[in-house]
Backbone of each chain as ProteinMPNN parsed JSONL, in Angstrom:
{"seq_chain_A": "XXXXXXXXXXXXXXXXXXXXXXXXXXXXXXXXXXXXXXXXXXXXXXXXXXXXXXXXXXXXXXXXXXXX", "coords_chain_A": {"N_chain_A": [[16.83, -23.245, -12.177], [13.108, -22.909, -11.434], [9.739, -21.846, -11.91], [7.166, -21.035, -10.031], [3.737, -20.833, -10.284], [1.597, -18.744, -7.604], [-1.834, -17.038, -7.088], [-3.318, -14.853, -5.805], [-4.66, -12.962, -3.384], [-7.259, -10.086, -2.885], [-4.824, -7.985, -2.628], [-4.162, -5.14, -3.95], [-3.136, -2.131, -4.481], [0.339, -1.429, -5.608], [1.13, -0.201, -4.051], [1.515, -3.645, -2.212], [1.599, -4.949, -3.867], [4.369, -4.44, -3.32], [4.339, -5.229, -1.207], [4.194, -8.572, -0.797], [5.792, -8.692, -2.627], [8.494, -9.246, -1.067], [8.16, -9.697, 0.863], [7.767, -13.175, 0.234], [10.288, -13.225, -1.379], [12.252, -13.289, 0.88], [11.964, -15.811, 0.558], [14.032, -18.426, 1.311], [16.18, -19.622, -1.67], [14.805, -18.387, -3.722], [14.591, -16.294, -6.02], [13.452, -14.605, -7.995], [10.925, -12.876, -7.881], [7.947, -12.045, -9.622], [4.653, -10.303, -10.098], [1.396, -9.134, -11.47], [0.053, -7.445, -10.971], [-3.717, -7.253, -11.466], [-5.37, -9.603, -11.858], [-3.843, -10.667, -9.627], [-1.779, -12.988, -10.082], [0.913, -14.103, -8.998], [4.473, -15.107, -9.89], [6.946, -17.461, -9.179], [10.527, -16.732, -9.104], [12.666, -19.715, -8.36], [15.582, -21.27, -7.042], [15.122, -24.12, -6.537], [12.755, -26.155, -5.811], [9.961, -24.802, -4.671], [8.391, -24.693, -1.129], [5.838, -24.735, -1.451], [4.096, -24.55, 1.208], [5.412, -22.119, 2.384], [5.49, -20.208, 0.769], [2.837, -19.604, 0.596], [2.841, -18.57, 3.753], [4.388, -16.556, 3.507], [2.779, -14.873, 1.831], [1.051, -14.616, 4.027], [1.853, -13.399, 5.876], [2.302, -10.595, 5.335], [-0.026, -9.728, 4.128], [-1.812, -10.769, 2.765], [-4.299, -13.125, 0.355], [-3.449, -16.691, -0.123], [-4.911, -18.49, -2.46], [-6.864, -20.705, -3.154]], "CA_chain_A": [[15.771, -22.229, -11.794], [12.013, -23.232, -11.496], [9.023, -20.71, -12.367], [6.101, -21.364, -9.912], [2.785, -19.186, -10.561], [-0.036, -19.079, -8.285], [-2.975, -16.657, -7.383], [-3.017, -13.844, -3.94], [-6.625, -12.486, -3.163], [-6.785, -8.967, -1.779], [-3.46, -7.007, -3.224], [-5.099, -3.29, -4.366], [-2.995, -1.244, -4.836], [0.999, -0.989, -5.853], [2.399, -0.956, -1.905], [0.416, -4.875, -1.534], [2.465, -6.025, -4.925], [5.935, -4.531, -2.567], [4.764, -6.367, 0.733], [4.389, -9.617, -1.047], [7.362, -9.191, -3.463], [9.155, -8.439, -0.454], [8.25, -10.91, 2.16], [8.827, -13.82, -0.68], [11.998, -12.582, -2.198], [12.754, -13.885, 1.968], [12.139, -17.023, 0.869], [15.625, -19.762, 0.487], [16.33, -19.75, -3.62], [13.716, -17.107, -4.338], [15.381, -15.28, -6.57], [12.278, -13.738, -8.75], [8.715, -12.681, -7.417], [6.781, -10.863, -10.536], [3.599, -9.664, -9.92], [-0.091, -9.193, -12.25], [-2.128, -6.882, -9.514], [-5.421, -7.509, -11.737], [-4.859, -10.818, -11.206], [-3.486, -11.231, -8.873], [-1.002, -14.492, -10.682], [2.135, -13.637, -8.061], [5.578, -15.996, -10.446], [7.985, -16.869, -7.827], [11.054, -17.775, -10.034], [13.486, -20.092, -7.543], [16.743, -23.169, -7.369], [14.953, -25.146, -5.888], [11.853, -26.703, -5.609], [9.331, -24.24, -3.475], [7.051, -25.352, -0.643], [3.668, -24.268, -1.12], [3.56, -23.846, 2.839], [6.477, -20.795, 2.78], [4.38, -18.575, 0.402], [1.373, -19.643, 1.979], [3.326, -18.262, 4.982], [5.163, -15.436, 3.399], [1.868, -14.052, 1.023], [0.366, -14.48, 4.838], [2.727, -11.79, 7.324], [2.078, -9.497, 4.595], [-1.342, -9.73, 5.294], [-2.895, -11.733, 2.112], [-4.083, -14.54, 1.264], [-3.227, -17.819, -1.073], [-6.209, -18.58, -3.423], [-7.1, -22.636, -3.339]], "C_chain_A": [[14.255, -22.81, -12.365], [11.336, -22.032, -11.346], [7.71, -21.041, -11.81], [4.768, -20.402, -9.733], [1.294, -20.087, -9.373], [-1.376, -17.985, -7.826], [-2.914, -16.233, -6.019], [-4.413, -13.612, -4.931], [-5.973, -10.978, -2.307], [-5.27, -8.053, -1.891], [-4.786, -5.557, -4.303], [-4.883, -2.555, -4.539], [-1.082, -1.597, -5.495], [1.7, -1.258, -4.778], [1.682, -2.801, -1.652], [1.624, -4.93, -2.426], [3.51, -5.636, -3.762], [5.461, -5.223, -1.55], [5.213, -7.168, -0.342], [5.125, -9.948, -1.74], [8.394, -9.502, -2.53], [8.807, -10.127, 0.242], [8.249, -12.411, 1.104], [9.514, -14.197, -1.281], [12.682, -13.337, -1.228], [12.201, -14.902, 1.359], [13.054, -17.594, 0.319], [14.849, -19.533, -0.314], [14.808, -19.183, -4.037], [14.679, -16.886, -5.198], [14.563, -14.383, -7.45], [11.368, -14.09, -7.72], [8.595, -11.766, -8.644], [5.593, -11.28, -10.533], [2.41, -8.729, -10.478], [-0.801, -8.56, -11.495], [-3.485, -6.756, -9.969], [-5.926, -7.734, -11.506], [-5.128, -11.803, -11.099], [-2.25, -12.293, -8.954], [0.196, -13.672, -9.973], [2.927, -15.307, -8.742], [6.334, -15.585, -10.16], [9.021, -18.164, -9.08], [12.183, -18.382, -8.593], [14.94, -21.266, -7.634], [16.867, -24.19, -6.921], [13.091, -25.621, -5.697], [11.062, -25.825, -4.826], [8.242, -24.494, -3.119], [6.345, -24.027, -0.18], [3.767, -23.353, 0.135], [4.101, -22.311, 3.28], [5.364, -20.166, 2.086], [3.542, -18.057, 1.06], [1.59, -18.609, 2.703], [3.701, -16.786, 5.225], [3.558, -14.634, 2.988], [0.826, -13.272, 2.78], [0.605, -13.216, 5.759], [2.085, -10.786, 6.176], [0.88, -9.332, 4.193], [-2.086, -9.557, 3.908], [-3.689, -13.192, 1.509], [-4.338, -15.432, -0.665], [-4.271, -18.098, -1.615], [-6.062, -20.376, -3.859], [-5.622, -23.15, -1.782]], "O_chain_A": [[14.15, -23.135, -13.547], [11.92, -21.1, -10.792], [6.873, -21.364, -12.652], [4.816, -19.347, -9.1], [0.531, -21.027, -9.595], [-2.269, -18.321, -8.603], [-2.547, -16.991, -5.12], [-4.9, -13.804, -6.045], [-4.99, -10.749, -1.602], [-4.861, -7.505, -0.868], [-5.804, -5.458, -4.989], [-5.742, -1.727, -4.842], [-1.349, -2.526, -6.257], [2.541, -2.121, -4.524], [1.353, -2.94, -0.475], [2.713, -4.961, -1.853], [3.641, -6.606, -3.016], [6.277, -5.905, -0.93], [6.263, -6.894, -0.924], [5.437, -11.133, -1.859], [9.352, -10.077, -3.047], [9.213, -11.267, 0.019], [9.305, -12.927, 1.467], [9.57, -15.32, -1.783], [13.585, -14.067, -1.639], [11.283, -14.995, 2.174], [13.21, -17.532, -0.901], [13.638, -19.317, -0.29], [13.924, -19.785, -4.648], [15.753, -17.444, -4.972], [15.074, -13.282, -7.652], [11.128, -15.076, -7.022], [9.202, -10.696, -8.603], [5.298, -12.425, -10.876], [2.366, -7.586, -10.023], [-1.978, -8.803, -11.231], [-4.372, -6.301, -9.247], [-6.923, -7.211, -11.007], [-5.708, -12.817, -11.486], [-1.676, -12.492, -7.883], [0.418, -12.547, -10.422], [2.449, -16.401, -8.44], [6.802, -14.453, -10.281], [8.816, -19.274, -9.573], [12.514, -17.506, -7.793], [14.97, -22.056, -8.578], [17.795, -24.985, -6.771], [12.429, -24.679, -5.261], [11.538, -26.012, -3.706], [7.244, -24.607, -3.83], [6.267, -23.099, 0.625], [3.638, -22.135, 0.258], [3.594, -21.542, 4.097], [4.417, -19.654, 2.683], [3.314, -17.027, 1.695], [0.832, -17.646, 2.588], [3.582, -16.049, 6.204], [3.146, -13.818, 3.813], [0.24, -12.195, 2.889], [-0.168, -12.365, 6.198], [1.099, -10.186, 6.604], [0.875, -8.214, 3.679], [-2.815, -8.587, 3.7], [-3.654, -14.227, 2.175], [-4.907, -15.117, -1.71], [-5.055, -17.753, -0.731], [-5.331, -20.973, -4.649], [-5.397, -24.33, -1.511]]}, "seq_chain_B": "XXXXXXXXXXXXXXXXXXXXXXXXXXXXXXXXXXXXXXXXXXXXXXXXXXXXXXXXXXXXXXXXXXXX", "coords_chain_B": {"N_chain_B": [[-5.651, 25.511, 17.15], [-6.599, 24.246, 14.483], [-8.918, 21.389, 12.656], [-9.1, 20.125, 9.253], [-11.419, 19.006, 6.609], [-10.943, 16.932, 4.29], [-11.334, 15.46, 0.466], [-9.798, 12.602, -0.893], [-9.386, 10.649, -3.649], [-8.654, 7.698, -4.453], [-7.654, 5.936, -2.598], [-6.82, 2.959, -1.485], [-5.606, 0.812, 0.837], [-4.399, 0.124, 3.229], [-2.062, 0.703, 3.572], [-1.736, 2.487, 1.829], [-3.181, 4.476, 2.791], [-1.92, 4.987, 4.931], [0.964, 6.181, 3.287], [-0.478, 8.85, 2.528], [-1.146, 9.603, 4.919], [1.962, 9.794, 6.149], [2.305, 12.21, 3.836], [1.109, 14.08, 4.101], [2.298, 15.01, 6.858], [4.204, 16.102, 7.278], [3.933, 18.811, 5.869], [4.33, 21.729, 7.026], [3.327, 22.853, 10.132], [1.198, 20.952, 10.624], [-0.197, 18.511, 12.799], [-1.935, 16.663, 13.335], [-3.217, 12.838, 11.446], [-5.756, 11.938, 10.282], [-7.802, 9.428, 8.695], [-9.847, 8.49, 6.756], [-11.387, 5.127, 5.475], [-12.371, 3.732, 3.842], [-14.721, 6.022, 2.803], [-12.396, 8.28, 2.485], [-12.587, 9.947, 3.106], [-10.322, 12.774, 4.9], [-8.714, 13.884, 7.741], [-7.676, 16.783, 8.753], [-5.275, 18.372, 11.778], [-4.112, 21.138, 12.113], [-2.169, 23.464, 13.55], [-2.211, 26.051, 12.709], [-4.011, 27.701, 10.375], [-4.119, 25.483, 7.277], [-2.259, 25.567, 3.73], [-4.707, 24.776, 1.658], [-3.857, 23.999, -0.812], [-1.162, 23.556, -0.476], [-1.991, 21.172, 0.917], [-3.094, 20.035, -0.841], [-0.728, 19.001, -2.856], [0.938, 17.444, -1.22], [-0.641, 15.255, -1.418], [-1.332, 14.775, -3.657], [1.146, 14.198, -4.103], [2.025, 12.316, -2.759], [0.881, 9.67, -4.101], [-2.504, 10.316, -4.778], [-5.38, 11.317, -5.075], [-6.814, 14.899, -4.527], [-10.467, 15.413, -3.936], [-12.573, 17.726, -5.898]], "CA_chain_B": [[-6.19, 24.191, 16.429], [-8.585, 23.676, 13.928], [-9.776, 20.897, 11.908], [-10.392, 20.814, 7.928], [-11.416, 17.495, 6.762], [-10.646, 16.602, 2.669], [-11.691, 13.79, -0.079], [-9.094, 12.04, -1.048], [-10.048, 9.788, -4.363], [-7.821, 6.705, -5.31], [-6.753, 5.067, -1.745], [-8.096, 1.49, -1.588], [-5.931, 0.312, 1.313], [-3.67, 0.756, 4.642], [-0.713, 1.969, 2.104], [-2.351, 4.574, 1.068], [-3.296, 5.617, 4.106], [-0.319, 5.582, 5.567], [1.227, 7.022, 2.701], [-0.706, 10.013, 2.594], [-0.177, 10.007, 6.352], [3.321, 10.675, 5.847], [3.188, 13.705, 3.356], [0.534, 15.904, 4.7], [1.777, 14.997, 8.403], [4.9, 16.418, 6.551], [3.678, 20.0, 5.951], [4.058, 22.9, 8.589], [1.774, 23.202, 11.367], [0.339, 19.543, 10.377], [-0.267, 17.976, 13.681], [-2.251, 15.014, 13.353], [-4.033, 13.034, 10.174], [-7.179, 10.844, 10.289], [-8.059, 8.899, 7.835], [-11.496, 6.898, 6.818], [-10.371, 4.943, 3.827], [-13.799, 3.475, 3.27], [-14.553, 7.41, 2.192], [-11.375, 8.992, 1.151], [-12.138, 11.842, 4.493], [-8.678, 12.741, 5.411], [-8.651, 15.379, 8.576], [-5.875, 16.672, 9.421], [-5.198, 19.581, 12.21], [-3.078, 22.206, 11.863], [-1.593, 25.442, 14.684], [-2.325, 27.516, 12.07], [-4.583, 28.164, 8.726], [-3.36, 25.306, 5.86], [-2.708, 26.623, 2.177], [-4.905, 24.299, -0.073], [-2.135, 23.5, -2.421], [0.095, 21.455, 0.132], [-2.432, 19.579, 1.26], [-2.969, 19.023, -2.119], [1.69, 18.442, -3.334], [1.28, 16.563, -0.107], [-1.291, 14.035, -1.087], [-0.676, 14.131, -5.02], [2.621, 13.244, -3.99], [1.427, 10.104, -1.73], [0.077, 9.439, -5.546], [-3.458, 9.826, -4.817], [-5.904, 12.927, -6.037], [-7.183, 15.881, -4.075], [-11.319, 15.839, -4.734], [-12.766, 19.147, -5.512]], "C_chain_B": [[-7.204, 24.065, 15.375], [-7.952, 22.62, 12.826], [-9.523, 20.782, 10.263], [-10.062, 19.593, 7.458], [-11.416, 17.815, 4.253], [-10.92, 15.418, 1.863], [-10.244, 13.647, -0.328], [-9.771, 11.175, -1.986], [-8.745, 8.756, -4.424], [-7.51, 5.831, -3.697], [-7.71, 3.852, -1.415], [-7.062, 0.664, -0.504], [-4.945, 0.283, 2.728], [-2.179, 1.005, 4.156], [-1.137, 2.927, 2.465], [-2.438, 5.176, 2.249], [-2.277, 6.556, 4.286], [0.65, 6.506, 4.694], [0.187, 8.449, 2.69], [-0.75, 10.748, 3.753], [0.851, 10.978, 6.193], [3.493, 11.588, 5.394], [2.576, 14.175, 3.798], [1.081, 15.695, 6.461], [2.969, 16.15, 7.852], [4.705, 18.122, 6.382], [3.199, 20.994, 7.498], [2.887, 23.236, 9.066], [0.505, 21.743, 11.395], [0.242, 19.188, 12.328], [-0.931, 16.752, 13.801], [-3.405, 15.091, 11.484], [-4.891, 11.927, 11.305], [-7.671, 10.434, 8.967], [-8.923, 8.006, 7.812], [-11.404, 6.265, 5.312], [-11.961, 4.723, 3.134], [-14.587, 5.08, 1.777], [-14.051, 7.871, 1.572], [-11.486, 10.382, 2.152], [-10.858, 11.751, 5.128], [-8.764, 14.113, 6.186], [-7.471, 15.83, 9.053], [-5.953, 18.22, 10.121], [-3.78, 20.089, 12.49], [-3.22, 23.316, 13.356], [-2.052, 25.715, 13.676], [-2.812, 26.875, 10.606], [-4.48, 27.135, 8.15], [-4.134, 25.951, 4.574], [-3.427, 24.759, 1.683], [-4.012, 23.456, -0.425], [-0.944, 22.69, -1.267], [-0.24, 20.991, 0.144], [-2.634, 18.802, -0.109], [-2.024, 18.405, -3.427], [0.99, 17.06, -2.652], [0.127, 14.863, -0.471], [-1.237, 14.014, -3.134], [0.808, 13.053, -5.362], [3.14, 11.838, -3.862], [1.451, 9.891, -3.259], [-1.425, 9.141, -5.976], [-4.27, 11.856, -5.453], [-6.655, 13.652, -4.915], [-9.05, 16.282, -4.429], [-11.472, 17.3, -5.013], [-11.537, 19.729, -5.627]], "O_chain_B": [[-8.406, 23.822, 15.49], [-6.884, 22.793, 12.239], [-9.964, 21.855, 9.853], [-8.98, 19.03, 7.623], [-11.804, 18.641, 3.427], [-10.786, 14.329, 2.421], [-9.49, 14.556, 0.021], [-10.818, 10.724, -1.522], [-7.678, 9.371, -4.437], [-6.947, 4.77, -3.97], [-8.917, 3.813, -1.173], [-7.375, -0.52, -0.628], [-5.639, 1.11, 3.32], [-1.363, 1.672, 4.791], [-0.956, 3.902, 3.194], [-1.872, 6.198, 2.637], [-1.901, 7.714, 4.104], [1.132, 7.504, 5.228], [0.934, 9.248, 3.254], [-0.545, 11.955, 3.883], [0.87, 12.207, 6.121], [4.419, 12.287, 5.807], [3.105, 15.173, 4.287], [0.348, 16.175, 7.326], [2.562, 17.296, 8.045], [5.617, 18.723, 6.952], [2.363, 20.991, 8.402], [1.842, 23.714, 8.624], [-0.583, 21.623, 11.959], [0.869, 20.005, 13.002], [-0.4, 15.82, 14.407], [-3.914, 15.972, 10.79], [-4.744, 11.434, 12.423], [-7.934, 11.327, 8.161], [-8.977, 6.987, 8.501], [-11.363, 6.89, 4.253], [-12.51, 5.351, 2.228], [-14.797, 5.079, 0.564], [-14.382, 8.154, 0.42], [-10.841, 11.429, 2.095], [-10.43, 10.793, 5.771], [-8.858, 15.204, 5.625], [-6.528, 15.284, 9.626], [-6.45, 19.165, 9.508], [-2.746, 19.585, 12.928], [-4.223, 23.739, 13.93], [-3.159, 25.291, 14.008], [-2.304, 25.976, 9.935], [-5.675, 27.371, 7.973], [-5.236, 26.412, 4.279], [-2.711, 23.786, 1.449], [-3.647, 22.304, -0.187], [-0.236, 21.684, -1.314], [0.171, 19.925, -0.316], [-2.469, 17.625, -0.431], [-2.304, 17.742, -4.426], [0.629, 16.025, -3.213], [0.188, 13.771, 0.094], [-1.068, 12.921, -3.675], [1.247, 12.129, -6.046], [3.884, 10.957, -4.293], [2.627, 10.053, -3.586], [-1.809, 8.362, -6.848], [-3.849, 12.915, -5.918], [-7.252, 12.836, -4.213], [-9.224, 17.3, -5.098], [-10.688, 18.104, -4.507], [-11.393, 20.924, -5.366]]}, "name": "protein", "num_of_chains": 2, "seq": "XXXXXXXXXXXXXXXXXXXXXXXXXXXXXXXXXXXXXXXXXXXXXXXXXXXXXXXXXXXXXXXXXXXXXXXXXXXXXXXXXXXXXXXXXXXXXXXXXXXXXXXXXXXXXXXXXXXXXXXXXXXXXXXXXXXXXXXX"}
């Protein structure tokens, strides 16, 4: 089990948080997603090493952008 | 059929717009809701005169505030 923290831009409210959480939760191996709206920090807990490209795709699917 | 325009504060994204639209659409007689996100202007089309208190309650149910 490992935690990886990403920075997501463009989230403005709890609906945005819910959308990002839902999309990232669908990635294989992900067991938890914690979002801090003011900073855009998204911490993903997973059973296997995360594929950053999959996380980026999930964030973009939700309508937001991964910083960096 | 008449149009009434309200000002709603606190909407930040299209999810917010969808929530407000959904709640106001449930009011008896309402046939259309148009939201302009940048200004917060919400124009409600209805077959009968609108009860402002019902609109205020719907906006608050969605988690936002009616200005004025």
